[in-house]
C-alpha positions as CSV (number, residue, x, y, z in Angstrom):
1,H,97.6,-62.9,192.1
2,M,97.7,-60.6,189.1
3,P,100.1,-61.3,186.2
4,G,102.8,-58.8,185.6
5,M,102.4,-56.5,188.6
6,D,100.6,-56.5,191.9
7,G,97.9,-54.2,193.2
8,L,100.3,-51.8,194.8
9,E,102.3,-51.4,191.6
10,V,99.0,-50.7,189.7
11,L,98.2,-48.1,192.4
12,E,101.6,-46.4,191.9
13,E,101.0,-46.2,188.2
14,I,97.5,-44.8,188.7
15,R,98.8,-42.1,191.1
16,K,101.4,-40.9,188.5
17,E,98.5,-39.9,186.2
18,Y,95.5,-39.4,188.5
19,K,96.5,-38.0,191.9
20,N,92.9,-37.5,193.2
21,L,91.1,-40.5,191.8
22,P,89.4,-42.6,194.5
23,V,90.9,-46.1,194.5
24,V,89.8,-49.1,196.5
25,I,92.1,-52.1,196.7
26,L,90.7,-55.6,197.1
27,S,93.2,-57.8,198.9
28,G,93.4,-61.5,199.1
29,S,95.2,-61.4,202.4
30,N,95.0,-59.4,205.6
31,V,98.6,-58.3,205.7
32,M,99.1,-55.1,207.7
33,E,102.3,-54.1,205.7
34,Y,100.3,-54.2,202.4
35,G,97.5,-52.0,203.9
36,V,100.0,-49.4,205.3
37,K,101.8,-49.2,201.9
38,A,98.5,-48.8,200.1
39,L,97.6,-45.9,202.5
40,Q,100.9,-44.3,201.9
41,L,100.2,-44.4,198.2
42,G,96.8,-42.6,198.7
43,V,94.4,-45.5,198.5
44,T,90.8,-44.5,199.4
45,D,90.3,-47.8,201.2
46,C,91.3,-51.5,201.2
47,L,88.9,-54.4,201.6
48,E,89.6,-58.1,202.0
49,K,88.1,-60.2,199.2
50,A,86.3,-62.3,201.8
51,A,84.4,-59.2,203.0
52,M,84.1,-57.7,199.6
53,R,80.4,-58.0,198.7
54,K,78.7,-55.9,201.4
55,G,81.8,-53.7,202.1
56,L,82.4,-52.8,198.5
57,V,78.8,-51.6,197.9
58,D,78.9,-49.5,201.1
59,M,82.3,-48.1,200.1
60,I,81.2,-47.1,196.7
61,E,78.1,-45.4,198.1
62,K,80.3,-43.5,200.6
63,I,82.8,-42.3,197.9
64,V,80.1,-41.2,195.5
65,N,78.2,-39.3,198.2
66,E,81.3,-37.3,199.3
């Protein structure tokens, strides 16, 4: 857990200033509600921390090559 605000609150703040910035959220849990809210806020993708290593590299390559 992050001190002060959670990842979705950080995403909300990012979206206020940078509407089109690609954002990938790393989640410590696989909670569907969290993922749905993140998608509503315009997250590029969401990865579970457990699957992060390979998935994150693949995701960054995909975003950069778009």
